[in-house]
N, C-alpha and C positions, 0 to 999 in steps of 0.2 A: 547496472548503478552499485554505485561503491562508497561507504561511508567510513571513515578515517577516524577512532576516537581518541581522548586526549593520551588514555592509557597506551596505544598502541593496536590495540583489539580492532579489526575489520568486520565489518558487514559487507556482505556483495550477493547480488541478484543479478542474472541476465533478463534485459526485458522480454526474450522469445520466453522465460520462464512464470512471468507477471502471470497472476492469475485472480487475483485481488486486488481493488487499492481500498485504503481506509482512510479516513478524514478522525483526527482523535483531539482533543487541549482541554483546555479552560482560559479561563478570563485571566489567570494569574501567571496563565504561561504559553508557549511560545506555541502555535499549530503546528501537529504532527501529520505526515503524511506514514503511512509503513505500507509497504507493496511488498505481498506473500506469494510465495510459490506454493505448489499444488502439496507441498510435506508440511503445509503451515509454515516455515520458514521463510525469511523476510530481511527485508533491509528499512528501519528507521529513517526520515528524511526531515527534519526540522523545517518549517515553511521558510524560516530565517537564511536557510542553507541553498534557497532554490534558486535559480535562474529563467529566463525565457525560455531555456534547452530543453531544462527540464517537464516543463508545461504543454511542451511543444510533442515531447515525445511521449507525454500522458497521451495525447489527443490521436497518436496512431494506434493505441488498443482500439480493438471492433468496437464500437459503438460508444465508447468516451464521452460521457457529459459533461462537458464543461462549465454549464448551468448547473447542474446538481453539484457539482468538486465547489463551486462559488459557494452557493446556498451552504455545504457543507461548513467549509470554513468559514464563514459569517457567523454561522449558528452552534461554532463547536463547544463543547462542554466534556467533561466527564464521561467516559466510556468512548465509543467508539462508533464513526456510522460509515455502513460498506457504501462505497460512492461507486465501485464497478465490481462487475465481476465476468470472468472470460465465460463466453457463451456457450465455447467447449467445454464445460465442468472436466475433469477427472473422472475414469468409472469410480463408482464406489468399491470401497474393498471389499471381499466376502466377509460375511460371517465365520467365523472358526471355531468349528465346534470341538469340545474336548472331553475326551470320557476317562 
């Protein structure tokens, strides 16, 4: 997934690195899909920039629920709704002790 901005910057995320999908937006703006990797880095995709292939690709995420996605889009508001998380999340980082 790659998004090119008008200022020349680019966000990119490989589909196999996606561990979370969020939906956010409000009545005055486009709904946004945010795809995140294990490090919290991601790619923001406006709904207006998606096509059938984007939704098809989401369906290949393990146990992805299109009904949950549709419900989140229909009720998008400020803040975000997590519509999918990887069933195989990354291991938590160990607590570090400082002397």
